Kinemage of the C-alpha trace (Angstrom):
@kinemage 1
@onewidth
@group {chain A} dominant
@subgroup {mainchain}
@vectorlist {calphas} color= white
{ca met a 1} P 13.761 42.770 3.365
{ca ile a 2} L 17.501 43.247 3.982
{ca phe a 3} L 18.017 45.973 6.567
{ca glu a 4} L 21.102 47.809 7.794
{ca tyr a 5} L 21.662 48.140 11.532
{ca ala a 6} L 24.165 50.223 13.453
{ca leu a 7} L 25.664 48.041 16.194
{ca glu a 8} L 27.696 49.677 18.944
{ca pro a 9} L 31.131 48.001 19.105
{ca ala a 10} L 31.138 47.986 22.922
{ca leu a 11} L 28.074 45.715 22.867
{ca leu a 12} L 30.302 42.894 21.654
{ca ala a 13} L 32.911 43.190 24.405
{ca ser a 14} L 31.994 39.788 25.891
{ca trp a 15} L 32.075 36.508 23.977
{ca asp a 16} L 28.634 35.504 25.234
{ca arg a 17} L 26.967 38.691 23.982
{ca phe a 18} L 29.062 38.667 20.805
{ca gln a 19} L 27.685 35.248 19.847
{ca arg a 20} L 24.107 36.088 20.795
{ca leu a 21} L 23.917 39.370 18.889
{ca val a 22} L 25.973 38.454 15.832
{ca ala a 23} L 23.731 35.393 15.341
{ca leu a 24} L 20.876 37.785 14.512
{ca phe a 25} L 22.606 38.919 11.330
{ca gly a 26} L 23.026 37.504 7.849
{ca ile a 27} L 21.501 37.858 4.400
{ca thr a 28} L 19.002 35.040 4.950
{ca lys a 29} L 17.930 36.721 8.205
{ca gly a 30} L 17.358 40.043 6.458
{ca arg a 31} L 19.847 41.959 8.618
{ca leu a 32} L 23.360 43.283 8.036
{ca ile a 33} L 25.668 45.207 10.360
{ca ser a 34} L 26.696 48.641 9.164
{ca arg a 35} L 30.437 49.237 8.918
{ca tyr a 36} L 29.968 52.305 11.037
{ca pro a 37} L 32.465 53.688 11.461
{ca lys a 38} L 34.983 52.289 8.981
{ca arg a 39} L 37.125 51.038 11.889
{ca trp a 40} L 34.125 49.262 13.455
{ca ala a 41} L 35.845 45.866 13.665
{ca arg a 42} L 38.895 47.375 15.336
{ca met a 43} L 36.646 49.122 17.857
{ca val a 44} L 34.987 45.801 18.691
{ca tyr a 45} L 38.349 44.125 19.207
{ca asp a 46} L 39.645 46.961 21.377
{ca ser a 47} L 36.529 46.801 23.588
{ca val a 48} L 37.275 43.225 24.680
{ca pro a 49} L 39.439 43.026 27.834
{ca ser a 50} L 43.060 42.175 27.021
{ca gly a 51} L 44.704 38.979 28.183
{ca thr a 52} L 41.473 36.952 28.055
{ca thr a 53} L 40.539 33.866 26.082
{ca glu a 54} L 37.460 35.807 24.961
{ca lys a 55} L 39.638 38.291 23.079
{ca ala a 56} L 41.178 35.515 20.994
{ca lys a 57} L 37.741 34.079 20.194
{ca val a 58} L 36.394 37.487 19.196
{ca glu a 59} L 39.422 38.122 16.992
{ca val a 60} L 38.790 34.958 14.981
{ca ala a 61} L 35.020 35.486 14.766
{ca leu a 62} L 35.472 39.109 13.696
{ca arg a 63} L 37.179 37.956 10.513
{ca arg a 64} L 34.042 36.062 9.557
{ca val a 65} L 31.846 39.008 10.499
{ca glu a 66} L 33.907 41.340 8.297
{ca gln a 67} L 33.654 38.961 5.354
{ca glu a 68} L 29.987 38.046 5.670
{ca leu a 69} L 27.973 40.527 7.711
{ca leu a 70} L 29.368 44.050 7.333
{ca leu a 71} L 27.708 46.460 4.929
{ca pro a 72} L 29.978 49.267 3.671
{ca arg a 73} L 28.705 52.806 4.119
{ca lys a 74} L 29.830 56.274 3.077
{ca his a 75} L 29.542 58.073 6.382
{ca gln a 76} L 30.464 61.020 8.527
{ca trp a 77} L 32.160 60.809 11.930
{ca asn a 78} L 32.784 63.452 14.570
{ca val a 79} L 35.902 62.592 16.562
{ca asp a 80} L 34.686 64.774 19.441
{ca met a 81} L 31.562 62.652 20.033
{ca glu a 82} L 30.990 59.138 21.378
{ca trp a 83} L 29.660 56.327 19.198
{ca leu a 84} L 25.941 56.690 20.024
{ca pro a 85} L 25.542 60.437 19.322
{ca asn a 86} L 27.565 59.912 16.160
{ca ala a 87} L 25.234 57.093 15.100
{ca ile a 88} L 22.120 59.188 15.783
{ca ser a 89} L 23.582 62.046 13.770
{ca glu a 90} L 24.464 59.650 10.941
{ca his a 91} L 20.922 58.269 10.969
{ca gly a 92} L 19.645 61.780 10.337
{ca arg a 93} L 21.864 61.953 7.270
{ca ser a 94} L 21.338 58.401 5.975
{ca pro a 95} L 18.903 56.251 7.991
{ca phe a 96} L 19.609 52.927 9.663
{ca gln a 97} L 16.796 50.489 10.328
{ca ala a 98} L 17.720 50.748 14.013
{ca ile a 99} L 20.650 51.472 16.330
{ca leu a 100} L 21.640 48.769 18.836
{ca ala a 101} L 23.499 50.339 21.736
{ca thr a 102} L 24.767 49.731 25.276
{ca ala a 103} L 22.144 52.150 26.608
{ca asn a 104} L 19.360 54.415 25.454
{ca ser a 105} L 19.717 57.675 27.286
{ca thr a 106} L 18.100 59.614 24.448
{ca asp a 107} L 14.565 60.206 23.278
{ca cys a 108} L 15.350 58.579 19.944
{ca ser a 109} L 12.893 55.717 19.385
{ca leu a 110} L 15.308 54.217 16.885
{ca val a 111} L 17.803 53.296 19.635
{ca ile a 112} L 17.472 49.845 21.203
{ca asp a 113} L 19.232 49.008 24.470
{ca ala a 114} L 20.655 45.645 23.422
{ca arg a 115} L 22.668 44.718 26.522
{ca asp a 116} L 20.077 42.162 27.606
{ca leu a 117} L 18.199 41.830 24.338
{ca asp a 118} L 15.589 39.068 24.413
{ca cys a 119} L 16.270 37.248 21.143
{ca thr a 120} L 13.108 35.168 21.588
{ca asp a 121} L 10.901 38.277 21.438
{ca leu a 122} L 12.608 40.792 19.202
{ca his a 123} L 11.883 44.491 19.107
{ca val a 124} L 9.649 45.435 16.170
{ca leu a 125} L 12.558 47.226 14.458
{ca leu a 126} L 14.551 43.984 14.503
{ca lys a 127} L 11.853 41.914 12.854
{ca ala a 128} L 12.844 41.145 9.273
{ca gly a 129} L 10.749 38.649 7.364
{ca pro a 130} L 12.021 36.407 4.540
{ca ser a 131} L 9.723 38.113 2.029
{ca gln a 132} L 8.256 41.518 1.328
{ca ile a 133} L 5.640 43.081 -0.955
{ca leu a 134} L 7.173 46.014 -2.818
{ca ser a 135} L 6.275 48.500 -5.507
{ca arg a 136} L 7.168 47.483 -9.039
{ca asp a 137} L 9.495 50.419 -9.417
{ca ala a 138} L 13.103 50.556 -10.635
{ca asp a 139} L 14.302 52.773 -7.787
{ca glu a 140} L 12.556 50.619 -5.174
{ca leu a 141} L 14.131 47.516 -6.675
{ca ala a 142} L 17.590 49.084 -6.475
{ca arg a 143} L 17.059 50.264 -2.891
{ca val a 144} L 15.956 46.851 -1.677
{ca met a 145} L 18.649 44.913 -3.517
{ca arg a 146} L 21.608 47.219 -2.797
{ca pro a 147} L 22.656 45.631 0.544
{ca leu a 148} L 23.011 42.231 -1.125
{ca leu a 149} L 24.628 43.620 -4.282
{ca leu a 150} L 27.178 45.690 -2.359
{ca ile a 151} L 28.679 42.639 -0.664
{ca ser a 152} L 28.524 40.331 -3.700
{ca lys a 153} L 31.274 39.544 -6.181
{ca lys a 154} L 29.229 37.555 -8.678
{ca ile a 155} L 25.653 38.542 -9.540
{ca leu a 156} L 23.180 36.834 -11.863
{ca val a 157} L 20.004 38.595 -12.984
{ca val a 158} L 17.620 35.932 -14.306
{ca glu a 159} L 14.649 37.217 -16.306
{ca pro a 160} L 13.319 34.905 -19.065
{ca asn a 161} L 11.175 37.637 -20.621
{ca phe a 162} L 13.788 40.389 -20.656
{ca thr a 163} L 13.151 42.460 -23.779
{ca ile a 164} L 16.285 44.384 -24.653
{ca lys a 165} L 14.572 47.254 -26.520
{ca ser a 166} L 11.874 47.842 -23.905
{ca pro a 167} L 12.208 50.632 -21.294
{ca arg a 168} L 10.124 48.394 -18.993
{ca phe a 169} L 13.209 46.173 -18.662
{ca gln a 170} L 16.016 48.609 -19.422
{ca gly a 171} L 15.111 50.841 -16.457
{ca pro a 172} L 15.210 48.111 -13.772
{ca leu a 173} L 18.431 46.663 -15.198
{ca ser a 174} L 20.079 50.075 -15.110
{ca ala a 175} L 18.911 50.574 -11.510
{ca ile a 176} L 20.303 47.186 -10.452
{ca leu a 177} L 23.654 47.908 -12.068
{ca met a 178} L 23.863 51.318 -10.415
{ca ala a 179} L 23.116 49.640 -7.079
{ca thr a 180} L 26.247 47.488 -7.458
{ca leu a 181} L 28.508 50.568 -7.385
{ca asp a 182} L 30.601 51.076 -4.267
{ca val a 183} L 29.781 53.623 -1.572
{ca gln a 184} L 31.753 56.244 -3.523
{ca met a 185} L 29.507 55.484 -6.547
{ca arg a 186} L 32.367 53.998 -8.538
{ca val a 187} L 32.273 50.872 -10.683
{ca arg a 188} L 33.758 47.987 -8.724
{ca thr a 189} L 36.429 45.999 -10.528
{ca asn a 190} L 35.904 42.866 -8.419
{ca val a 191} L 32.296 42.133 -9.355
{ca glu a 192} L 31.071 39.940 -12.218
{ca ile a 193} L 27.520 40.503 -13.496
{ca glu a 194} L 25.444 38.383 -15.852
{ca leu a 195} L 21.969 38.871 -17.332
{ca his a 196} L 20.249 35.573 -18.157
{ca leu a 197} L 17.344 35.771 -20.595
{ca gly a 198} L 15.397 33.639 -23.039
{ca ile a 199} L 17.178 33.526 -26.391
{ca asp a 200} L 13.796 33.685 -28.121
{ca lys a 201} L 13.788 37.368 -27.115
{ca leu a 202} L 16.739 37.875 -29.459
{ca glu a 203} L 15.485 35.902 -32.460
{ca glu a 204} L 14.237 38.996 -34.302
{ca tyr a 205} L 17.789 40.323 -34.592
{ca ala a 206} L 20.031 39.060 -37.377
{ca asp a 207} L 23.053 40.297 -35.420
{ca lys a 208} L 22.286 39.561 -31.770
{ca ser a 209} L 25.547 41.016 -30.472
{ca ala a 210} L 25.061 44.309 -32.293
{ca ala a 211} L 21.481 44.562 -31.021
{ca leu a 212} L 22.572 43.984 -27.430
{ca asn a 213} L 25.252 46.651 -27.736
{ca ser a 214} L 22.802 49.085 -29.289
{ca phe a 215} L 19.980 48.661 -26.773
{ca leu a 216} L 21.834 48.018 -23.511
{ca ala a 217} L 25.241 49.752 -23.524
{ca ser a 218} L 23.764 53.153 -22.646
{ca his a 219} L 22.118 51.635 -19.551
{ca ile a 220} L 25.337 50.126 -18.189
{ca pro a 221} L 27.687 52.327 -16.107
{ca leu a 222} L 31.026 53.062 -17.760
{ca pro a 223} L 33.434 51.168 -17.634
{ca met a 224} L 31.344 48.182 -16.434
{ca thr a 225} L 30.984 45.164 -18.679
{ca ile a 226} L 28.209 42.606 -18.198
{ca thr a 227} L 27.688 39.216 -19.797
{ca ile a 228} L 24.394 38.447 -21.540
{ca val a 229} L 23.505 34.758 -21.390
{ca gly a 230} L 20.807 33.341 -23.660
{ca trp a 231} L 18.910 30.173 -22.769
{ca his a 232} L 16.361 28.068 -24.584
{ca lys a 233} L 13.002 29.425 -23.450
{ca asp a 234} L 12.011 26.093 -21.877
{ca asp a 235} L 15.097 26.162 -19.640
{ca leu a 236} L 14.088 29.379 -17.892
{ca his a 237} L 10.954 30.246 -15.967
{ca asn a 238} L 11.475 31.761 -12.530
{ca arg a 239} L 12.902 35.234 -11.957
{ca tyr a 240} L 15.833 35.725 -9.623
{ca ile a 241} L 18.677 37.927 -8.547
{ca ile a 242} L 21.318 35.493 -7.310
{ca ser a 243} L 24.793 36.153 -6.007
{ca asp a 244} L 27.662 34.413 -4.293
{ca arg a 245} L 26.234 35.820 -1.041
{ca gly a 246} L 22.554 34.893 -1.391
{ca gly a 247} L 19.564 35.415 -3.600
{ca val a 248} L 16.058 36.759 -4.062
{ca gln a 249} L 13.165 35.345 -6.049
{ca ile a 250} L 11.022 37.964 -7.767
{ca gly a 251} L 7.407 37.042 -8.414
{ca glu a 252} L 6.383 39.236 -11.332
{ca gly a 253} L 9.869 39.753 -12.715
{ca leu a 254} L 11.901 42.796 -13.679
{ca gly a 255} L 9.408 44.302 -16.104
{ca leu a 256} L 7.662 47.450 -14.881
{ca pro a 257} L 3.841 47.642 -15.029
{ca asp a 258} L 2.222 48.496 -18.357
{ca ala a 259} L -1.221 48.223 -19.929
{ca arg a 260} L -0.939 44.434 -20.114
{ca ser a 261} L 0.665 44.023 -16.675
{ca ser a 262} L -0.969 46.592 -14.447
{ca arg a 263} L -0.166 45.040 -11.056
{ca val a 264} L 1.807 47.684 -9.192
{ca thr a 265} L 3.293 45.480 -6.452
{ca asp a 266} L 5.442 42.373 -6.404
{ca thr a 267} L 6.640 39.824 -3.868
{ca phe a 268} L 10.372 39.496 -3.185
{ca ala a 269} L 11.476 36.407 -1.246
{ca leu a 270} L 14.934 35.683 0.188
{ca leu a 271} L 16.466 32.332 -0.761
{ca asp a 272} L 18.293 30.215 1.782
{ca asp a 273} L 22.034 29.719 1.270
{ca ser a 274} L 21.701 26.179 -0.063
{ca thr a 275} L 19.061 27.092 -2.648
{ca ala a 276} L 20.972 30.170 -3.803
{ca gly a 277} L 24.122 28.080 -4.183
{ca gln a 278} L 22.351 25.397 -6.188
{ca leu a 279} L 20.820 27.993 -8.492
{ca met a 280} L 24.170 29.702 -8.972
{ca asp a 281} L 25.679 26.376 -10.060
{ca gln a 282} L 22.718 25.668 -12.332
{ca tyr a 283} L 22.854 28.988 -14.175
{ca cys a 284} L 26.642 28.942 -14.437
{ca asn a 285} L 26.492 25.638 -16.360
{ca val a 286} L 27.960 26.938 -19.622
{ca ala a 287} L 27.230 23.661 -21.385
{ca lys a 288} L 23.532 24.587 -21.388
{ca his a 289} L 23.933 28.176 -22.589
{ca lys a 290} L 22.790 28.842 -26.153
{ca phe a 291} L 24.443 32.230 -26.541
{ca thr a 292} L 26.736 34.602 -24.654
{ca his a 293} L 27.900 38.127 -25.363
{ca arg a 294} L 29.656 40.802 -23.297
{ca val a 295} L 28.379 44.379 -23.403
{ca arg a 296} L 30.555 47.262 -22.238
{ca gly a 297} L 28.696 50.191 -20.721
{ca thr a 298} L 28.667 53.767 -21.940
{ca lys a 299} L 26.504 55.355 -19.228
{ca his a 300} L 28.331 58.081 -17.351
{ca val a 301} L 27.859 58.030 -13.573
{ca val a 302} L 27.234 61.475 -12.110
């Protein structure tokens, strides 16, 4: 649903090609550019001929690309090899969806010669739909959501039926939170995470705060703290993961299959920027919240 692509810096050496190829990427388009290598943006800039108006345009546009389209990656790089053989080697270690390059002189079917890419008839590896049917599995959920979570600074998990003592919900929440960790698997200090649930799910507990600490802290990476937001049950219905960078609607919700909910697949659908922004504003309306509590994690990250 959101795929990571290796894009050879030299492909973007002309302003015309820069615009055409970069326009393929974005959360709502299901594609992000891998920050491969770490100095990817500098390599793009250096590939543009000096003393041209194109270089100035690329410099400005690159700032937006770095902020909005680059997906961080823990990677390896051999200084004795060119970009393409490095990218193919990296794919063997940690796969890309595809590699867009200035040529394809290899037998690797993953490599797409993108110099004259026809954007009206994209290669099958570049086709990314706005929705996807996925297994109802905590690890699958984390894998699919990680590209969005990695580039987000505020994340809302909206699940009206979240049951804090149930492993059906604890497991997916833990997987989502682990997927927010940086590429070095460390808790990020610049991300804010909230879990929005129906407050009726907490009514059985005389001390709601103590219950939340007891049932959820061990599923939250240390030293992460998340905010639990309770809503009146009639104010919540749909299930989402929303961030400042986009959002996904989840059909069945976070709960894993059980005897009463045996469907093993679910539909995940990307939200457009406007809808995600409206939902973010709606769920951040503190005047409508019935209850909030912050839970500090105790789960050690290996």
